[in-house]
C-alpha positions, 0 to 999 in steps of 0.5 A: 224772059217768057213769063207764064205765071204772075204771082201777086200778093194782094193787100199792100201789093195788088190793092192800094190803101183804099183796098181797090185795084188801080185802073192801070194794074187792071189794064196790065193784068188783062193784057197779060191774061190776053197774052196767055199768062196765068194770074195767081193771087197768093194771099193770106185772105180766105177764098170769099175775100180773094174772090172779091178781088178776082171779080174786080179784076174781071179775069180768071185767077188761080187763088192761093188762099189762106197763105197759100195753103188752100189753092183753087183753080176755078172752083176746084181745090188743087192743093191743100195743107192743114195744121195739126188739129191740136194747134188751134187749142194750144195757141188759143189757150197758151198765148191768147186767152189770158189777154182775151185776143180772139183766134181766127181759124180758116178751114177751106172756105170757112172762117171761124173766130173764138170771139169778136173784137174790133179787128174781126168786125173790121175784116167782116165789113171789108170782105162782106163775110160773117165768121162763125163763133166756135170753141177750139175744143169742139173744132179739134174734136171734129178735125180728129174725127175727120183727119183734118185741121185748119189751113191757117190761123191768124192773130190780129192785135195791136203791133206791140201785142203781136210782137210779144205773142210772136216772141212767146210762140217762137220760144215755145217751139210748137210742133208742126207750126210756122208763122210770119207777119203779113202786116204789123197787126197780123200774125199768120200761122200755117203748117210747117213748110207751107209757105207762099213759096211752096204754093208757087211750087205746087202751082208750077207743078200743076200747070207744068211751068218752070219756077224761072218762068214766074214773076212775083210781087210782094211787100211783107215778110209772108211774101219772102219765100214766094219772091225767093222761089220766083224767077223774077222777084219784084218788091213794092216800094212800100214793102219792108226793108228785107223784101226790098233788099232781096228783090230783083227790082223795087217798083212803085208803091201799091198806091202808085200802081206799082204792079203795072209799072213793073209789068211794063218793064218786064212784059211789055217793053 
């Protein structure tokens, strides 16, 4: 197979548990880039946080941010999808306010929160970005006037709280909304149909690449549509059972440079 696009989840896949790219992975991706293969980071991270990873790799990457709903090629947005403008208010008021759980709101390059807790503070330290504190009602008014909405919403809380909120939201069947976990403490909410798999489709169309010419790497529920869409699906050893079952190959863990191990098998051997 002649691959033309490598699609990479970031946290738990490309990065090790210390949030760094292992050296063998850097070397393998640089080698792939030199072969003319496009590298895409398909992640729940916002652009500012994704650009930190691109900088560490030292190679240009396509950045499918906010769970693939906002795609950047260099500094130009080539694809964007947003939620209904009322979704943030409905989710905050209906499912989070009673417990005081902040809602994270991502619009293009911007990150807003409805409040600050330990999860927000931790993320801010990791990505070196301070979110703005906004009320959902004011944001909804702005979005209505502009015909826009958030690209993605995120809820961060203890695993048992995330389980409960996810169940309540599924029962409510909110219009125009899909959701998936990217970790046991993160529930990501995005426009209906706007999966990482849809992001792969959008990039393939822009780059004139066939989906079967792609190889994708992931570890969590959010990555499943991406692995199903790609020509070759690689699951990390540290991934959830569901993603390991559907993969064409289960590579080593993110702490063992699993991306490099699989690229050696599929690209360089």
